C-alpha positions in Angstrom: -28.4 22.5 -14.3 -28.9 25.3 -11.8 -26.6 28.3 -11.2 -27.5 29.7 -7.8 -24.3 31.7 -7.5 -24.2 33.1 -11.1 -20.8 31.6 -11.8 -21.2 30.5 -15.4 -18.7 32.2 -17.5 -16.8 31.9 -20.8 -13.1 31.3 -21.3 -11.4 31.9 -24.6 -8.2 30.1 -25.4 -6.5 30.2 -28.8 -9.8 31.4 -30.4 -11.9 28.7 -28.9 -14.7 29.5 -26.4 -15.4 27.3 -23.3 -18.1 27.6 -20.7 -16.8 27.1 -17.2 -17.9 27.5 -13.6 -15.8 30.5 -12.6 -14.4 30.2 -9.1 -13.2 33.8 -9.2 -16.8 35.0 -9.4 -17.7 32.8 -6.4 -14.7 34.3 -4.6 -16.5 37.7 -4.6 -18.9 36.2 -2.0 -16.6 33.7 -0.2 -13.0 33.8 0.8 -11.7 31.1 -1.5 -8.0 32.0 -1.3 -7.9 30.2 2.1 -9.1 26.9 0.4 -6.6 24.2 -0.4 -6.2 23.3 -4.1 -8.1 20.0 -3.7 -11.0 21.8 -2.0 -11.3 24.2 -5.0 -11.6 21.1 -7.3 -14.4 19.8 -5.2 -16.1 23.2 -5.2 -16.0 23.5 -9.0 -17.4 20.0 -9.3 -20.4 20.9 -7.1 -21.0 24.2 -9.0 -21.0 22.4 -12.4 -23.4 19.7 -11.2 -25.8 21.8 -9.1 -29.3 20.4 -9.8 -31.1 21.1 -6.5 -31.4 17.3 -5.9 -28.0 15.6 -5.9 -26.1 18.9 -5.5 -27.7 21.8 -3.7 -26.7 25.4 -3.0 -26.3 24.4 0.7 -23.6 21.9 -0.2 -21.7 24.5 -2.3 -21.8 26.9 0.6 -20.5 24.2 3.0 -17.4 23.7 0.9 -16.9 27.4 0.2 -17.1 28.0 4.0 -14.9 24.9 4.7 -13.8 24.7 8.3 -10.3 23.2 8.3 -10.5 21.9 11.8 -14.0 20.5 11.8 -14.6 16.8 11.9 -16.2 15.6 8.6 -20.0 15.5 9.0 -21.4 17.2 5.8 -22.3 15.0 2.9 -21.6 16.1 -0.7 -21.8 14.5 -4.1 -18.8 14.1 -6.4 -18.9 13.1 -10.0 -15.5 12.3 -11.7 -14.9 13.3 -15.3 -13.8 9.7 -16.1 -13.0 6.3 -14.9 -9.8 4.2 -15.3 -9.6 0.5 -14.7 -7.0 -2.3 -14.7 -7.9 -5.7 -15.8 -7.9 -7.6 -12.5 -10.5 -5.2 -11.2 -11.8 -4.1 -14.6 -12.9 -7.6 -15.8 -15.4 -8.0 -12.9 -16.6 -4.5 -13.6 -17.4 -5.4 -17.1 -18.9 -8.7 -15.9 -21.2 -6.8 -13.6 -22.2 -4.4 -16.4 -23.0 -7.3 -18.7 -25.1 -8.9 -15.9 -26.8 -5.6 -15.3 -27.8 -5.6 -19.0 -29.5 -8.9 -18.5 -31.2 -7.7 -15.3 -32.5 -4.4 -16.6 -34.1 -6.3 -19.5 -35.8 -8.6 -17.0 -37.0 -5.5 -15.1 -38.6 -4.0 -18.3 -35.8 -1.8 -19.5 -33.4 -2.0 -22.5 -29.9 -3.4 -22.5 -28.4 -0.1 -23.9 -29.5 1.7 -20.8 -26.5 0.0 -19.1 -23.7 1.9 -20.8 -20.9 4.1 -19.4 -21.9 7.8 -19.4 -18.5 8.9 -18.2 -15.5 7.9 -20.4 -14.0 4.6 -19.1 -10.6 3.3 -20.1 -9.2 -0.1 -19.1 -5.5 -0.9 -19.3 -4.6 -4.6 -19.3 -1.5 -4.6 -17.1 -2.1 -7.2 -14.2 -2.0 -10.4 -16.2 1.6 -10.9 -17.3 3.6 -13.1 -15.0 7.3 -13.7 -14.7 7.4 -17.2 -15.9 10.6 -16.7 -17.8 13.5 -14.4 -16.8 17.1 -13.8 -17.2 17.2 -14.1 -21.0 16.7 -12.0 -24.2 13.6 -14.0 -25.1 11.9 -13.6 -21.7 9.6 -10.9 -22.9 8.3 -12.8 -25.9 7.8 -16.0 -24.0 6.0 -14.4 -21.2 3.7 -12.5 -23.6 2.9 -15.8 -25.4 2.1 -17.5 -22.1 0.0 -14.5 -21.0 -2.2 -14.6 -24.2 -2.7 -18.4 -24.0 -3.5 -18.2 -20.3 -5.9 -15.3 -20.5 -7.6 -15.9 -23.9 -11.1 -16.2 -22.4 -10.7 -13.0 -20.4 -9.4 -11.1 -23.4 -12.1 -12.3 -25.7 -14.7 -11.0 -23.1 -12.9 -7.6 -22.9 -12.9 -7.4 -26.7 -16.7 -8.0 -26.6 -17.1 -5.2 -24.1 -15.0 -2.9 -26.2 -17.5 -3.3 -29.0 -20.7 -3.6 -27.0 -20.3 -0.6 -24.7 -20.1 3.0 -25.9 -17.6 5.3 -24.1 -15.4 2.3 -23.2 -11.9 1.7 -24.5 -9.3 -1.0 -23.8 -5.5 -0.5 -23.8 -4.3 -4.0 -24.9 -1.6 -6.1 -23.2 2.1 -5.3 -23.7 1.6 -1.6 -23.4 2.3 -0.6 -19.8 0.9 -0.2 -16.3 -2.4 1.6 -15.9 -1.2 4.5 -13.7 1.9 5.2 -15.9 -0.2 5.1 -19.0 -2.7 7.4 -17.3 0.1 9.9 -16.4 1.9 9.7 -19.7 -1.1 9.7 -22.0 -4.7 9.4 -20.7 -4.7 12.3 -18.3 -6.2 15.6 -19.7 -5.5 17.7 -16.6 -8.3 20.0 -17.9 -11.2 18.1 -19.5 -13.5 19.3 -22.2 -17.0 18.0 -23.0 -20.4 19.0 -24.2 -23.1 19.9 -21.7 -26.6 20.9 -23.0 -25.1 21.7 -26.4 -22.3 23.9 -25.0 -18.6 23.1 -24.9 -17.3 23.2 -21.3 -13.9 23.1 -19.7 -13.4 21.7 -16.2 -10.8 19.9 -14.1 -9.9 16.4 -15.1 -11.0 14.2 -12.2 -10.9 10.4 -12.0 -12.0 7.3 -10.2 -9.9 4.2 -10.7 -10.4 0.6 -9.8 -6.9 0.4 -8.4 -5.9 2.2 -5.2 -2.8 3.7 -6.8 -4.9 5.8 -9.1 -3.7 8.6 -6.9 -0.4 8.6 -8.9 -2.2 11.0 -11.2 -2.4 13.5 -8.3 1.2 14.3 -9.1 0.2 16.4 -12.1 -2.7 18.1 -10.4 -5.5 15.7 -11.3 -7.8 14.9 -8.3 -8.6 11.2 -8.3 -8.4 8.2 -6.1 -9.0 4.5 -6.0 -12.5 3.1 -5.5 -13.9 -0.4 -5.5 -15.3 -1.7 -8.8 -18.8 -1.3 -7.7 -18.4 2.4 -7.0 -16.6 2.8 -10.3 -19.4 1.1 -12.1 -21.9 3.5 -10.5 -19.9 6.5 -11.6 -19.7 5.1 -15.1 -23.5 4.9 -15.1 -23.9 8.5 -14.0 -24.4 8.0 -10.3 -22.6 10.6 -8.2 -20.4 9.4 -5.4 -21.4 10.3 -1.9 -18.7 11.5 0.5 -18.1 13.7 3.5 -16.2 17.0 3.1 -12.7 15.9 4.1 -10.1 17.4 6.2 -7.0 18.3 4.3 -3.5 17.7 5.7 -0.8 20.1 4.4 2.6 18.6 3.8 5.2 21.3 3.6 8.4 20.4 1.6 11.5 22.5 1.9 15.1 22.1 0.7 16.2 19.5 -1.8 17.3 15.9 -1.9 20.9 15.2 -1.1 23.5 13.2 -3.0 22.7 9.6 -3.4 19.1 10.0 -2.2 16.2 8.9 -4.5 12.5 9.6 -4.8 11.9 6.1 -3.4 13.7 7.1 -0.2 11.6 10.2 -0.1 8.2 8.4 -0.5 9.1 5.8 2.1 9.9 8.7 4.5 6.6 10.5 3.6 4.7 7.2 4.0 6.1 6.6 7.5 5.4 10.2 8.6 1.8 10.2 7.4 1.0 6.8 8.7 2.2 7.9 12.1 0.0 11.0 11.9 -3.1 9.1 10.8 -4.7 10.4 7.6 -7.3 7.7 6.7 -10.2 9.4 5.0 -8.3 12.7 4.6 -6.8 14.5 1.6 -3.1 15.3 1.7 -1.8 18.2 -0.2 1.9 19.0 -0.8 3.2 22.6 -0.8 6.2 24.7 0.0 9.4 25.9 -1.6 10.7 22.3 -2.0 8.2 21.7 -4.8 10.5 23.6 -7.2 13.2 20.9 -6.7 10.8 18.0 -7.3 10.4 16.9 -10.9 7.0 15.7 -12.0 8.2 12.0 -11.8 9.1 12.4 -8.2 5.7 14.0 -7.4 4.0 11.1 -9.1 6.0 8.6 -7.0 4.8 10.4 -3.8 1.2 10.6 -5.0 1.2 6.9 -6.1 1.7 5.7 -2.5 -1.2 7.6 -1.0 -2.9 4.3 -0.1 0.2 3.3 1.7 0.1 6.4 3.9 -3.6 5.9 4.2 -4.9 9.1 2.6 -7.7 9.4 0.0 -5.3 11.4 -2.2 -1.9 13.0 -2.1 -2.1 15.9 -4.5 0.2 18.5 -6.0 -1.0 21.7 -7.7 -0.8 22.6 -11.4 2.4 24.7 -11.9 5.1 25.2 -14.5 6.6 21.8 -13.8 3.2 20.2 -14.7 3.2 22.1 -18.0 6.8 21.1 -18.7 5.8 17.4 -18.2 2.8 17.7 -20.5 5.1 19.1 -23.2 7.8 16.5 -22.6 5.2 13.7 -22.8 4.1 14.9 -26.3 0.7 16.4 -25.4 -1.0 18.6 -27.9 0.1 22.3 -27.7 -3.6 23.5 -27.8 -4.4 21.2 -24.8 -1.3 22.5 -22.9 -2.4 26.1 -23.5 -5.9 25.3 -22.2 -4.5 23.7 -19.1 -2.4 26.7 -18.2 -5.1 29.3 -19.1 -7.8 27.4 -17.2 -5.7 26.9 -14.1 -4.8 30.6 -14.0 -8.3 31.8 -14.6 -9.6 29.5 -11.7 -7.0 30.3 -9.1 -5.6 26.8 -9.4 -2.2 27.8 -10.7 0.7 27.5 -8.2 4.0 29.5 -8.3 6.3 31.1 -5.7 3.8 34.0 -5.2 0.9 31.7 -4.3 -0.2 32.2 -0.7 -0.4 29.0 1.4 -4.0 28.0 2.1 -5.4 26.8 5.4 -5.0 23.2 6.3 -6.4 20.9 9.0 -2.9 19.9 10.1 0.5 20.6 8.7 3.6 18.3 8.6 6.9 19.5 7.4 9.9 17.8 5.9 13.3 19.2 4.8 14.1 17.1 1.8 17.8 17.4 2.8 17.0 15.2 5.8 15.9 12.2 3.7 18.3 9.2 3.8 18.6 6.0 1.7 15.9 3.6 3.0 13.9 0.4 2.4 10.6 -0.7 3.9 9.8 -4.1 5.3 9.6 -6.9 5.9 5.8 -6.8 5.5 4.4 -3.3 5.5 5.2 -0.2 3.3 5.2 2.1 6.3 7.9 0.2 8.1 10.8 2.2 6.9 14.3 1.0 7.6 17.5 3.0 7.0 19.8 1.3 4.6 22.4 0.8 7.3 19.7 -0.8 9.5 18.5 -3.5 7.0 20.8 -6.2 8.4 19.5 -5.7 11.9 15.9 -5.5 10.6 16.4 -8.8 8.9 17.7 -10.5 12.1 14.8 -9.0 14.1 12.3 -10.4 11.6 14.0 -13.8 11.4 13.5 -14.9 15.0 9.7 -15.2 15.0 9.8 -16.8 11.5 12.2 -19.6 12.6 11.1 -20.1 16.2 9.0 -23.1 15.1 11.3 -24.2 12.4 10.5 -27.7 11.1 13.2 -28.4 8.4 12.4 -31.2 6.1 16.1 -31.8 5.2 19.3 -31.4 7.1 20.3 -27.7 7.0 23.5 -26.4 8.6 23.3 -23.6 11.1 25.5 -20.6 11.7 24.0 -19.3 14.9 20.3 -18.5 14.0 21.0 -18.7 10.2 20.1 -22.0 8.5 21.7 -22.9 5.1 21.0 -25.6 2.5 23.3 -26.8 -0.2 21.8 -26.1 -3.7 22.7 -25.8 -7.3 21.4 -24.1 -10.4 22.7 -24.4 -14.0 25.7 -26.4 -12.7 26.7 -23.8 -10.1 26.7 -24.9 -6.5 26.0 -22.5 -3.6 24.5 -22.2 -0.1 20.9 -20.9 0.1 20.4 -19.3 3.5 17.9 -17.5 5.7 17.9 -14.0 4.3 18.9 -15.0 0.8 17.3 -12.7 -1.8 15.6 -15.0 -4.2 13.5 -12.3 -6.0 14.9 -8.9 -7.1 12.3 -7.1 -9.2 12.4 -3.7 -10.8 8.6 -3.4 -11.0 5.6 -1.2 -10.3 4.5 2.2 -11.7 5.6 3.8 -8.4 9.2 3.6 -9.6 9.3 2.6 -13.3 7.6 5.9 -14.1 10.6 7.7 -12.7 13.5 8.2 -15.1 15.9 9.2 -12.3 15.6 5.9 -10.5 15.4 3.8 -13.6 18.5 5.3 -15.2 20.1 5.3 -11.8 19.6 1.5 -11.8 21.1 1.3 -15.2 24.2 3.4 -14.3 24.7 1.3 -11.1 24.5 -1.9 -13.3 27.0 -0.4 -15.7 29.6 0.2 -13.0 29.0 -3.2 -11.4 29.4 -5.0 -14.7 32.7 -3.1 -15.4 34.0 -4.5 -12.1 32.9 -8.0 -13.0 29.9 -8.3 -10.7 26.6 -10.0 -11.6 23.5 -11.1 -9.8 23.8 -14.2 -7.6 22.6 -17.4 -9.3 19.8 -17.9 -6.8 18.2 -14.5 -7.5 15.2 -14.3 -9.8 15.7 -11.0 -11.5 13.3 -9.0 -13.7 12.4 -5.6 -15.1 8.7 -4.9 -15.8 8.5 -1.3 -17.2 5.4 0.7 -16.8 5.5 1.8 -20.4 7.5 1.3 -23.7 8.9 4.8 -23.2 11.1 3.4 -20.4 12.5 0.8 -22.8 13.2 3.5 -25.4 15.2 5.6 -23.0 17.1 2.7 -21.5 18.0 1.5 -25.0 19.0 5.0 -26.1 21.4 5.4 -23.2 22.8 1.9 -23.7 21.8 1.1 -20.1 19.4 -1.7 -20.9 22.3 -3.7 -22.2 24.2 -2.9 -19.0 21.3 -4.1 -16.9 21.2 -7.3 -18.9 24.9 -7.9 -18.2 24.1 -8.2 -14.5 21.0 -10.3 -15.0 18.1 -7.9 -15.4 16.1 -8.4 -18.6 12.7 -7.0 -19.5 10.1 -9.7 -18.7 6.8 -7.9 -19.6 4.9 -4.6 -19.6 2.8 -4.8 -16.5 2.7 -4.9 -12.7 4.4 -8.3 -12.5 6.0 -8.9 -9.0 4.3 -5.9 -7.4 0.9 -7.5 -7.7 2.2 -11.0 -6.9 2.7 -12.1 -10.5 6.3 -13.1 -9.7 5.9 -16.5 -11.2 7.4 -19.7 -9.9 10.9 -19.9 -8.4 13.3 -22.3 -10.1 12.6 -25.8 -8.9 16.0 -26.2 -7.3 15.5 -23.0 -5.2 12.0 -24.0 -4.1 13.3 -27.4 -3.1 16.1 -25.9 -1.0 13.7 -23.5 0.7 11.4 -26.3 1.6 14.2 -28.6 2.8 15.5 -26.0 5.3 12.2 -24.2 6.0 14.3 -21.2 5.0 13.1 -17.6 5.6 14.2 -16.1 2.2 13.5 -12.6 0.9 12.5 -10.4 -2.0 13.6 -6.9 -2.8 11.3 -5.0 -5.2 10.7 -1.5 -6.3 7.0 -1.9 -5.7 4.5 -0.2 -3.4 3.1 -3.3 -1.5 4.9 -6.0 0.5 2.1 -7.5 2.5 2.4 -11.1 3.8 1.9 -13.7 1.1 1.6 -11.1 -1.7 4.9 -11.3 -3.5 5.4 -15.0 -3.5 4.1 -17.8 -1.2 7.6 -19.2 -0.5 9.1 -15.8 0.4 8.6 -14.7 4.0 10.4 -11.3 4.0 9.8 -8.6 1.5 11.4 -5.2 1.3 10.5 -2.2 -0.9 13.5 -0.4 -2.4 14.5 1.9 -5.2 15.5 0.3 -8.5 19.2 0.9 -7.9 19.0 -0.8 -4.5 17.1 -3.7 -6.1 20.1 -4.2 -8.4 22.5 -3.9 -5.5 20.7 -6.5 -3.4 20.6 -8.9 -6.5 24.4 -8.5 -6.6 24.8 -9.1 -2.9 22.2 -11.9 -2.9 21.3 -11.5 0.8 19.7 -9.2 3.4 22.3 -10.4 5.9 24.6 -7.5 4.9 25.2 -3.9 5.7 25.6 -2.3 2.3 26.9 0.9 3.8 29.9 -0.9 5.3 30.4 -4.4 3.9 31.5 -5.2 0.3 28.7 -6.0 -2.1 31.0 -8.5 -3.8 34.5 -9.3 -5.1 35.4 -7.7 -8.4 37.2 -9.5 -11.3 40.4 -8.0 -10.1 40.0 -9.9 -6.8 39.3 -6.7 -4.8 36.2 -6.0 -2.7 33.6 -3.8 -4.3 31.5 -1.5 -2.1 28.1 0.0 -2.9 29.7 3.5 -2.8 32.1 2.4 -5.6 29.2 1.7 -8.0 26.5 4.2 -6.9 25.9 6.9 -9.6 26.1 10.5 -8.6 23.1 12.9 -9.0 25.0 14.6 -11.8 25.5 11.4 -13.7 21.8 10.7 -13.4 20.8 14.2 -14.5 23.1 14.0 -17.5 21.6 10.7 -18.5 18.0 12.1 -18.2 18.9 15.2 -20.3 20.0 13.2 -23.3 17.5 10.3 -23.0 13.9 11.5 -23.1 12.0 13.5 -25.7 8.4 14.0 -26.8 8.8 11.9 -29.9 9.2 8.8 -27.7 5.8 9.4 -26.2 4.1 10.3 -29.5 5.5 7.1 -31.1 4.5 4.7 -28.4 1.0 6.1 -27.8 0.0 6.8 -31.5 -2.1 3.6 -31.7 -2.4 2.8 -28.1 -5.9 1.2 -28.3 -5.1 -0.9 -31.5 -3.0 -3.7 -30.0 -0.7 -6.1 -31.7 -1.4 -9.1 -33.9 -2.0 -11.4 -31.0 -4.7 -9.1 -29.6 -6.5 -8.6 -32.9 -6.5 -12.3 -33.6 -8.6 -13.1 -30.6 -12.2 -14.0 -31.5 -15.0 -12.4 -29.5 -18.8 -12.5 -29.7 -21.1 -9.7 -31.0 -24.2 -8.2 -29.6 -25.5 -5.9 -26.8 -26.1 -8.8 -24.4 -23.4 -11.3 -23.5 -24.2 -14.9 -24.1 -22.3 -16.3 -21.1 -20.5 -19.4 -22.5 -19.3 -22.2 -20.2 -16.1 -20.8 -18.7 -14.0 -21.0 -15.6 -12.9 -17.4 -16.2 -16.2 -15.5 -17.0 -19.5 -16.3 -15.3 -22.7 -14.4 -14.8 -22.6 -13.3 -11.1 -25.6 -14.0 -8.8 -26.0 -10.5 -7.3 -29.2 -9.7 -9.4 -30.8 -13.1 -9.4 -34.5 -12.9 -8.5 -34.3 -9.1 -8.0 -37.6 -7.1 -7.9 -38.2 -3.4 -8.2 -38.8 -3.1 -4.5 -35.8 -2.5 -2.2 -35.5 -4.5 1.0 -35.1 -3.4 4.6 -32.2 -3.4 7.0 -33.0 -6.1 9.5 -31.4 -6.8 12.9 -29.1 -9.9 12.9 -29.9 -12.8 15.2 -28.1 -16.1 16.0 -25.0 -15.2 14.0 -21.7 -17.2 14.2 -18.2 -15.9 13.7 -16.6 -17.0 10.5 -13.2 -15.5 11.4 -11.6 -13.6 14.3 -8.6 -11.6 13.1 -6.0 -9.2 14.4 -4.7 -5.9 13.2 -3.8 -4.9 9.6 -5.8 -7.5 7.8 -5.3 -6.4 4.2 -7.5 -7.0 1.1 -4.7 -9.4 0.1 -5.5 -11.4 3.2 -9.2 -11.3 2.4 -9.1 -11.9 -1.3 -5.6 -12.9 -2.5 -4.5 -12.1 -6.1 -1.8 -14.8 -6.3 -1.5 -18.5 -6.9 -4.3 -21.0 -6.3 -3.3 -24.1 -4.3 -4.6 -27.3 -5.8 -5.8 -28.6 -2.4 -7.7 -25.4 -1.7 -11.5 -25.1 -2.2 -10.8 -23.0 -5.3 -8.3 -25.5 -6.6 -10.7 -28.4 -6.0 -13.4 -26.5 -7.9 -11.2 -25.9 -10.9 -10.1 -29.5 -11.0 -13.7 -30.6 -10.9 -14.2 -28.4 -14.0 -11.4 -30.2 -15.8 -8.7 -27.5 -15.3 -5.2 -28.9 -14.9 -3.3 -27.3 -11.9 -0.7 -25.9 -14.3 -3.5 -23.9 -15.9 -5.0 -22.5 -12.7 -3.5 -19.0 -13.4 -4.2 -16.7 -10.4 -7.0 -15.5 -8.3 -6.6 -12.1 -9.8 -7.0 -13.5 -13.3 -10.2 -15.4 -12.3 -12.1 -12.5 -10.8 -14.7 -12.8 -13.5 -15.9 -16.1 -11.9 -17.6 -15.8 -8.6 -17.4 -19.6 -7.9 -13.6 -19.4 -7.9 -13.5 -16.1 -6.0 -15.9 -16.9 -3.2 -13.8 -20.1 -2.6 -10.7 -17.9 -2.4 -12.1 -15.5 0.1 -9.9 -15.5 3.3 -7.7 -18.1 1.6 -4.4 -16.2 1.9 -1.7 -18.6 3.1 -0.5 -16.1 5.7 -3.8 -15.1 7.3 -4.3 -16.2 10.9 -7.7 -16.8 12.4 -7.4 -16.3 16.1 -10.1 -18.8 16.7 -7.4 -21.4 16.0 -4.2 -21.8 17.9 -1.2 -21.0 15.7 -2.8 -22.2 12.5 -1.8 -20.3 9.4 -4.0 -20.1 6.3 -7.7 -19.8 5.5 -9.3 -22.1 8.2 -11.9 -21.7 10.8 -13.9 -23.6 13.4 -17.5 -24.7 12.6 -18.5 -23.9 16.2 -21.5 -26.3 16.6 -19.5 -29.3 15.6 -16.1 -28.1 16.7 -14.6 -29.2 13.4 -11.7 -27.3 11.7 -12.6 -26.6 8.1 -11.5 -24.3 5.2 -13.4 -21.0 5.6 -15.4 -21.6 2.5 -16.5 -25.1 3.5 -17.5 -23.8 7.0 -19.4 -20.9 5.4 -21.4 -23.3 3.1 -22.2 -25.5 6.1 -23.5 -22.5 8.0 -25.5 -21.4 5.0 -27.1 -24.8 4.8 -28.0 -24.5 8.4 -29.5 -21.1 7.9 -27.0 -19.4 10.2 -25.9 -15.8 9.4 -22.2 -14.9 9.8 -20.1 -12.1 11.2 -16.3 -11.3 11.0 -14.5 -9.7 13.8 -11.2 -7.9 13.4 -8.7 -5.3 14.8 -7.3 -2.1 13.5 -7.0 -1.1 9.8 -9.2 -3.8 8.5 -9.2 -3.9 4.7 -6.0 -1.9 4.2 -4.3 -2.2 0.8 -5.7 -2.6 -2.7 -9.1 -1.3 -3.7 -10.2 -4.9 -4.2 -14.0 -5.1 -4.5 -13.8 -8.9 -4.4 -12.7 -8.6 -0.8 -16.3 -7.3 -0.2 -18.0 -9.4 -2.8 -16.5 -12.6 -1.5 -17.4 -11.7 2.0 -21.0 -11.2 1.0 -21.2 -14.5 -1.0 -19.8 -16.4 2.0 -23.0 -15.3 3.9 -21.3 -12.6 6.1 -23.9 -10.0 7.2 -21.6 -7.7 9.2 -17.9 -7.0 10.0 -17.0 -5.7 13.4 -13.6 -4.0 13.5 -11.6 -1.5 15.5 -11.1 0.6 12.4 -11.5 0.2 8.6 -9.5 1.4 5.6 -11.6 3.9 3.6 -12.1 2.0 0.4 -12.9 -1.4 1.9 -15.5 0.1 4.2 -17.1 1.7 1.2 -17.0 -1.5 -0.7 -18.7 -3.4 2.1 -21.5 -0.9 2.1 -21.7 -1.1 -1.7 -22.2 -4.9 -1.5 -24.7 -4.8 1.4 -22.4 -6.0 4.2 -22.7 -3.9 7.3 -19.5 -2.3 8.7 -19.6 -1.9 12.5 -16.9 -0.4 14.6 -15.9 -1.1 18.2 -16.1 1.9 20.5 -12.8 3.5 21.3 -10.6 1.4 23.6 -12.7 -1.7 23.0 -11.9 -4.7 20.9 -12.4 -8.5 20.9 -9.6 -9.1 23.5 -10.8 -6.4 25.9 -14.3 -7.7 25.7 -13.2 -11.3 26.2 -14.6 -12.5 22.9 -13.3 -15.9 21.6 -15.3 -16.1 18.4 -17.2 -19.1 19.6 -20.2 -17.2 20.9 -23.5 -16.6 19.2 -24.1 -13.0 18.2 -27.3 -10.8 18.1 -26.9 -7.3 16.6 -30.0 -5.2 17.2 -31.1 -1.6 17.2 -30.2 -0.9 13.5 -33.5 1.0 13.0 -33.7 0.2 9.3 -30.1 1.5 8.8 -30.8 4.9 10.4 -29.2 4.2 13.8 -25.6 5.4 14.4 -25.2 2.8 17.1 -26.2 -0.9 17.5 -26.3 -3.2 20.4 -24.4 -6.5 20.3 -25.0 -9.4 22.7 -22.5 -12.3 22.5 -23.8 -15.5 24.1 -21.3 -18.2 25.0 -21.9 -22.0 25.1 -22.4 -21.9 28.9 -25.2 -19.2 28.5 -23.0 -16.3 29.8 -23.6 -13.1 27.9 -21.4 -10.1 27.0 -23.2 -6.9 25.8 -21.6 -3.9 24.2 -22.4 -1.2 21.7 -20.8 -0.6 18.3 -20.9 2.3 15.8 -22.8 1.7 12.6 -20.6 3.0 9.7 -23.3 3.9 7.2 -22.0 7.4 7.1 -24.3 9.3 4.7 -28.0 9.2 3.8 -27.0 7.9 0.3 -25.0 5.0 1.8 -28.0 4.1 3.9 -30.2 4.1 0.8 -27.7 1.9 -1.1 -27.6 -0.5 1.8 -31.4 -0.8 1.9 -31.3 -1.7 -1.8 -28.8 -4.5 -1.1 -26.0 -2.6 -2.6 -25.1 0.3 -4.9 -25.5 -1.7 -8.2 -29.0 -2.8 -7.2 -29.9 0.9 -6.4 -28.6 2.1 -9.8 -30.3 -0.8 -11.6 -33.7 -0.1 -10.1 -33.3 3.6 -10.8 -32.5 3.0 -14.5 -35.4 0.6 -14.9 -37.7 3.0 -13.1 -36.7 5.8 -15.5 -37.5 3.6 -18.4 -40.9 2.6 -17.1 -41.7 6.2 -16.3 
């Protein structure tokens, strides 16, 4: 390790000595006071990893002299202190590592060379589904179903826990990864041994879930990456990135009466999406920070992917220290965090000068108003009083081609179908709320909104209100601490009175694990082709994500989730119309049951203490009896039994020590032509598998009954299922087809309409390379590496889009799929592309060119020529691409070290 700037120093805290890279010393040569907090974290990372190869003095100087206004063009390397994974993305990571052990042995190395060098912790939180709800035994029944459904996956993870060093698994029924990370896993300041010396350095993290940014709320720099990038980091490969711009978000004032952190984050999301912060850091500052509890900061940080930023970070300050103490952290660790932050100039208080930013936005917290977001994007904020109008505006296009199977009645544009459940008859209408879910770490980590929901439920129950019979209600806490404080305050019982019971500890509805609707409800929706709705306290509401039968989805605070369950419809203005009729026969309005800020503060003050956290995290990696009963194999190398869940992937088959070359593409056909905002949910859905889909037919051929299909998310360890599910979202629209919804395309030579997988396999048999064409924000949403893996396995060589979301572009590069961007002002429509042309993409110059030439030749021989930008942004990315992907690069490097 080099030390070109002589910054190595010693910090003594409570009698213990730590080596550290002293930013204050570097500040004697550079003006570091002008740097944002996040830029100082990057700078320290470079100083500590300087080796003259991956990190040079020139890169350190570039960050120290950061130009706030400059467009990013300087590459640096970043090495996170640790990696966190959730099971939907974590299982394929461990599958890849197991396959890499096989491959490295074939290349002449040893299996043990494939082993995490950075600590990796996986939290199983995405597997529980809401199969049972509305009863005291819902939790136990859902857990039993979860273990039965996922036994093969869990057996594999237990093998990984034993086979890999530096890898731990938090078993099911514990919590959501980001809340567990915030409440327990985060160190804020990390310690570790380097060359025989004990070092202290900032806790930084990569996570295989885009909402890893939640940890930014406590001053930890981290963000979501695809599984392939996370695997590389685990194996000691630094991540290549451009020095980012940093947007400052100034907060002033304080939130008003009746306004929640959810309302705030939806406002922030809308503002930052409008500004445009993709690829940028966002940093919050200003006097308003002193009025934001840590939980509110975590809520804002959590939704950085929704506003498009790489991260949304808050500095370390007294509030962060208070939270560490509240959550039961060790006092010695708390002392180290405070001492280190102050020694490094990372501490924030009212005397801290504001740094320079690339751009500054400002928000007076007092201007925030109660809001929801929907019906299909997190940035589409709607004021509470505007939800009814929003619903009606969204309804028209959904019902314009209505084809009811039954005989619904109509009230103007609203259709209604008679239905019944548990002996109670009612009308199910357009806009009926059929799912109301208190879900997602975004909000379940926040005591103010959780206790607020409980207090609202208490007041509603006292007036005789309860959820409407057609509403599927659920609570999926992000940790057992939430259950403890809801029970201690008596508010869990109050939530149960109005229909909200705990259904599991995990992401549930937020990730699409909402489970089936009651049969009577599904039948009524189908009969009337009804446009029904969900209201959830999640962070994502993309089309087809929450439930395939639900066409409108709104994000809301937990208290508003309860309110809409009581109302049972979106066709209501809760600020003016009664939410229901009380037991006394009088109308009840939302204002009658909404808790005051003081009531919520009083509930928090008496509800939460460090003992709760210490109790629930004392044996967090141990698991319960169900977990420990699961049998798992032994040994360094996995034996790959016959399974429809876990299968050896094909990425390393036939791999040699020599990398390939980046070739021009000739004679390509378009697999899909898509519009704007195609999400990773569209590309690789996480939800249910239809039995007549390519994936469903494959599972049936393997003897799997449709009732045991589970979900795409749960089957990410099997490439045969996942490649068949690529572009299989029920709501995706391929513009090559006229008005057809779902994963279909045209096999151009024959003119036949086929499922995308079937067409891709036909093209593959014909030796035809494929491209995908799309609009703006391609790949927005989850950091889903299968959206890139599936694209590769379908035979797609390049994706041409107007713009890419950061993580998905990186994932495409990491899998060897070329991301190309239309020039400004150009797109498929402006160029007159139909998707039925044949494409030649030339001028790639072995991956070194920043521009490529595209010629699209139509059936009549006419040609359209245009240029596109080649989005291989750094020398390291170009190197990865030549190797066929980042994992192949790492694998060859490890095998080469062994042979040397």
